[in-house]
N, C-alpha and C positions, 0 to 999 in steps of 0.2 A: 289768288290771295298773294299777295305782296311777301316774298320770303323775308322773314327777319330774325335776326340773332338775338338770343336771350340777353334782356337788357338789365337783367339784376336790379328791376324796380323795388323787389322788397327790400334790397339792402341799401340803396341810395336813394336821398331825398332829391327832390327837384332842383336845388340849387348847385352851383358851383361855387366853392368858396376858396378864395385865394389869399395868401398872405397880404397884409395891408401896405408893407414896406415896396409891392410892386405894382401898387396904384397910385394915380396920380391924385392931387389937391382934389379932393371933392368927389371922387370917382367910387362907386359902388364896390364893394368887395364881395357881392353876392351875387351872380348871373345864373341865368334861367340854364339849366342842362338840357332840355328837349325842346327848347322853344327858341326863337331868334331874339336876341335881349333889343330892348327898345333903345338902349344907349350904346355908342361906339366905346372903345376902349383904346388905351394904347396899344401899339405893335408890341412893345415887350411885354406887356402885361397877356396879351393873347398868346404869345410865344411861350411863356414861362408856365402857363396853365395847361396847354398841351404838352409841352416838354416834360411836365412832371409826371402827366397820366402815362406817356409813353415809356417812362422808367419802367412799368409793369410788364412790358411787355419781354418776352424770353433774350435770351444772349444767342443772335442768330450764328454765333462761333460754335456754339455747343448744340445746334440743331443739325442733327444728323438724319432728320426725316426727309427733309427737302432736298431735290434736285437743283433748287433754283439757286444762282448766285448770290452771293451774300457779302462778298466783299471785291471790290476792284480798288485800282490804284489812285492816287489823289489827282494826279492829270487827268485821268478818265473822269473822275468826280467833275471837276471843274470843267471839263468839255461838255457835260450833260447839263451843268448848270448854265453854261454860255448858250445852249440849244433848247434848253426849255420849253420856250416860246416858240419854237418854229414848228408849224404846222405842215406834217408830212405830205398830205394832200397837195397843199398850194406849191406845186412846181415851177409856176411863174415866179412867185415872188422868191424861192429859196430854190433856185438852179442848181446851187452847188450842193445843197444837201440831196437833191434827187440825184446829182452825179455820183454823189458818194453812195447812195443807194444801188445804183447801178455798177458801181464796182464790186459791192460786197456780194451780188448776184455773179458778176464774173468769175470771182475767188470760187465761191460756192460750186459754180458750173465745172469749174477745173477739177476742184477737189472730188466731185462726185460725177466726173467721166461724163458730161453730157456730150452726145454726139457733135454738137456745133458749140463749142463753150464760146465762143466770140459772141453769140447772137441767145444769150439764154432767156428762156420764157420763164418768168416768175414773178414774184414780190415779195416785200416784207409785210409782217403782219404783226399784230399784237401778241403771239404767241404761237404755240403749237395747236392749239386747239382750233383758232381760226383757219391756220394753214390746212388743218385735217378736213376742216368742212368744206373749203373752197376745192380741196383735191377729191373728197366725196361728191359734189356738186358737178365737178367736169365728169366723173365717172358715170354719175347718173344719166348726165346730158348724153354722153355716148352711148350708153345703153340704150336711151330713148330712140336716139337717131338710128341707131344698128337695127332696131326692131320696127321703126317706121311709125313709130306712135307721136301722140301729141301729148300736150299737158293735160288735155281733158280727157285722154283714155284712163281707165281705171286700173290697168295692170301695174300691181304692186312690185317693185323691185326687190332684190334682196342683196346684203354685202356679207360676204363671208372671213370671218376673224376668229381667232382664238378666245377661248373663255379668259383668257389673260389680257385682252386688250384693254387700253386705258379708258376711261370712262368717257372721254371726248368722243369717241366713236359710237356708244350707245346714244348720245346725245345728238348726234348728226342724225342717225335713224330714225330718233322718234321726232326732232324737229323737222325732218324734210321727208317722212312717211316711207322710210325704207325698213322692209324686215330687216334685223340685227341677225344674222345667221350665225351664231356664236357656237363654234366647234369645242367640244369637250377636249382638254388635254390627257393625255393618256395616263394611265396610273403609274406613279412613280417618276413622270416628268412635269415639266413646268411650262413648256413653249408648245404651239402649234406643229403637229407632225405635217409634213407635206402632203401624205397621201390622204390625210383626213381632209384636208383643205380641199383638194382636187375634187374628192368625193361629196363634198357639201354643193358644189356648184352645180348649177343646172342654165336653162335658157334665161332665166332672170335675175343672173347674176350680175351685177355692175362691176364687181372687181373683189381682189383678196387682199388683205391689208396685211403685211407682214412687218413684224416688230423688230426694230434694230436696238433692243435694250428694254426689256419688260420692267414696268414699273412696280412690278410685285418681288423680283429677284435680280434685277440686271442682265438676265440672260440674252443673248441674240437669239433670234429665230432663223432658220435655214432659207434664207432667201432664194438663194440658188435651187435648191432643193424644192422649195415649192413651186418657183417658175419650171422646174424639170417636170414636175407632177402636171402641171397644168398644161405643157407642150405634150404630154401623152395622151391628157383628156382631149386636146384639140386634134391630134392625129385619130382617135376612137370616135368622136362625136361630132366633130367641126366646132365645138365650141372655143372662142377666143376670149380668154378671161386676161384682163389686164391685173398686175399687180403695183398698188401701192406701197412703198416703204414708209412706216412711221418711225423715223429716225430722229425722234424728238432728243434723245439724248446721246445715241450712236451716231449721229450723223457728223459730232464732232469730236467723237474718241477714234472710230473705225479708220478713216482716212489718214489718221496721225500714227497709230500704232498697230493697226492691222491693215497694212496697205495690200496683202496679198487676198484678203478676202473680199470674192466677188458679190456684192451686195446692193450696188448702186446701178447706173445706167450701163454699165458694162453688162449687165443681165437684160438681154433684149426684152423681155415682157414687163420690165418696171417702166411704168407710165409717168409715175410721180414719186416725188419724195419730199418729207416735211421735216424740220428740224427746228429746236429752239434755240434761239440765240441766247436766252438768259438762264440755259442750263448750262452744257459743257460748251458753249459758246462764249461763257466768261463775261455774260453783262448781266446787269441787273435787269428786273422782271419787267416785261414788256415788249420784247421782241421775238418774232419768229419768223421763218422763211419758208416758202413753197416753190420749188422748181418741177417744171413739166419737162419731158423728153424733147419735145419740139412744139412748133406752133399748132400741129393737127391735133397734139394730145390735149390743148385747152380750148374748148369752143367756145368762138368769137362771140357768141350769145351770152355768156357770163362777163363779158367786158362792157363797161358804159363809159360814155363819153360827155363830159360836162365842160361846160364853157363860161360859169358864171365866176370862175376865180381870174379870169384873165386870158385864157388860151386853152385850148383843146387838151383836155385831161382824162387820159383813158385810165380808168380805174376797176379793179377787180377786188373787191373787199365787203366784209360784213359790216364793217363802220366807214365812216367818211373822215373825219379830222381826227389827227392822232399827232403826238408829239415827235420830233424826228429826233430826239437826243439818244434815245437806245440805237438808231441806226448809226447815229455818228460815233457811239461808245463800240458798236461792234466792229466799225472799219478801224477807229484806234487799236482793239485788241489785234486785228489783222495785221495793221501796219505795226505796231509795238512787238508783238510778239516771233511775227514771221513762222513760216513751217517749224523752223527748229525749237522756236520757244513753244509752240502748241505741243510739240511733240515732247519736251520736256516737263510741261506742266501736266499733260494727261498722265504720262509716265509716272511721274511723282505720284499721283492720286491713285493709279492702280498699285503700285508698290506699298503706299500707304494700306490700301483696302487689304492686299494680298497678307501684309504684315497683320493686320487685325485678324483675318481668317486664321492665320495660323496660331495667334494666341487663344482665339474663340476654341478652335479643335482641341487646344491643350488642355481646356475645362471639361471635366467630367460629365457636367451637365447637359451639354449643347452639341449637336452636330449641324454641319453646313448645310444649306441649301445651294448656294452658290458663293465663291471664294475671290470674286473680283477679277476673274481672268475675262471676264468681257466688257461691261461697265464696273468702274471701280465701287462696287456695291456689293454688300456682304450681308446675305439672308442666311438666318439659322433658326432651328428651333430645339425643343429639348430633345436630349439623347433618345432616340426610340421611336419619335412622334412619325418621322417621316417613313412610311410604309405604303405599298400598294394597296392593301386593304383598308387603310384609313383608321385602323387601330393602332395602339402603341404596341412595339414589341413585348410580349411578357417578361417581366421581371428587369425590363430597361428601366432607365431612370425616369423616362415620361409615365411610364406605368406606376410608378410609385412615388412621384413628387406630389407634395402637398402645395405645390403653387404652380403657378401658370405662366406664362409669357406676360400676360398681361400684369400680372405683379410685379415681375422684371422691370417692364416699363415703368411702372408707377415708381417703382423704388429708385430707377436711375433719375427721375425727375428730382427727387430729393437733393441730388447735386448739381441740378440744373441741366442735364442731358435730356434732349427729347429724342427717344428711340421708338418709332411706332412698333405697335404691336396689332397685328391683325389675321384675321382669316385669311387662306389662301384663295384664289379664283373659284369661281362658282361650284367647279366640278372637283374641287379639292379643298372645298371648305372646312373639312375635317381638321386640316393641318393649320393651326395656329403657328404664326412665325413672327421674328423681329426681324429688322432691316437697317443697317447702317450704311448711309450715302457718303462716300468720300468725294468732297468738291476741293476745289483750288482755294489754299488757305488751311487746310486742314493737314496739319504737320504731325510728322511721326510722334513728337512729343506729345501731342494732344492724343493720338491715338494710345501712348502708355498710359497715359491719366485714364482714358476712358477703360482700358482693359483693367487697371488698378479698381476703378469704382465699380464697375460689373462683377468683378471677383468678390469686393465687400458687398455687392448686394446680395448676391447670393448666400454669402455666409449669415447674412442676417435673415434671409428667406428661409432658409433650411433650418434655422433655429426658431422658427415661428410656424404658426398655425394658420395658414392660407387655406380659402376657399377654391375653388376650382372655376368659380364664375367670373368672366372678364370684369376687371375694374374699370375705371374711367381714364384707360389710358389714351395717347395720344393718337389720333389717326390721322394721317395726310390724305 
């Protein structure tokens, strides 16, 4: 069944009404809402109708739920508009756009310490989710070849990941018939423990996913520690299990702020890395990146060659046509900011996150889960809620409070803030938390305003009688 969003049919009639002054002489001022109109309208009329509807969207600058970039410089906007019609797949027609994509891959290969950075093996994608799918397929092909299997064999592989893994990995496993071997996080912890990852592996494991920046709380997983545990496993059992690093967010943070941290291709067991250009790569939605260690890490069977666009076009992607504008915008960011500029932008985000963490810690009702030391993300819960037993500490704020983090999230929406409230990952789902993502453009002044509004919301909630059931809080 096709997925559909709630359409509010009960609240809206079937007609689109617009102001008569925006219509041409004799033009209808009532258009069907859910059917194509029998007649054309003036471009300015169509624009005004849609423009007015979009005013009901939230203010993206106050949306601290999303990791995705919501602001770029006007020059980047202009370049994207100029490149909107360019098809990334058509490298014969748009050779310079293809060259720009190659330069971006060269830059990332250098940042991520690819052994041969002048000959990177990778591509741009529509986002990290597509990049993860490609990485997973490559690992599945390697496993099949290693086991001497064919596509017709019924043997089912597995992929090891923490219970805190992003949803795209569960999608990969379901769509490509791989067992999602999700490993529980230990009580009181928020990321995958290296020894637990190794213990979950067997002959049918295609790889282990290590996350550089958890969606839940922004924490880095110990990539080097996971690789070391797998090294020990290989010495004991002979199992040679690769690691893929899901660096959707951390791939554009760690190279600039955590330069001594070994998480990338400096770790010999890392076979591939993905990142989102549209997160801390600082580009609008629609761009991701995937790099493999070398040619042998990406099976040639997954590369297709087409010639019906004018020349030989090797392609490895889940889609075909896609705009080149986001690739151009990524190169703009690399060129405009340089290494020093990325350091400055990411450091500012981390400092603002840590300023928020300090302010939240000073509130008697909250305690931190993460403080912005890895990704510039602050996760927190009601004070006393984060325990190894799953039950609030007795006589703590969480034990006595007559409101929940869901109520806090709802209350903050009245001021325009979108702060998600949600249960932690599957094995710690008794812990309900709030999360604030600090992105480029979120200033210290905005942080001060957020803390003020958060304090005011708590003041109102403490004077009210709220239930403990989750409300309609925003979930990202």
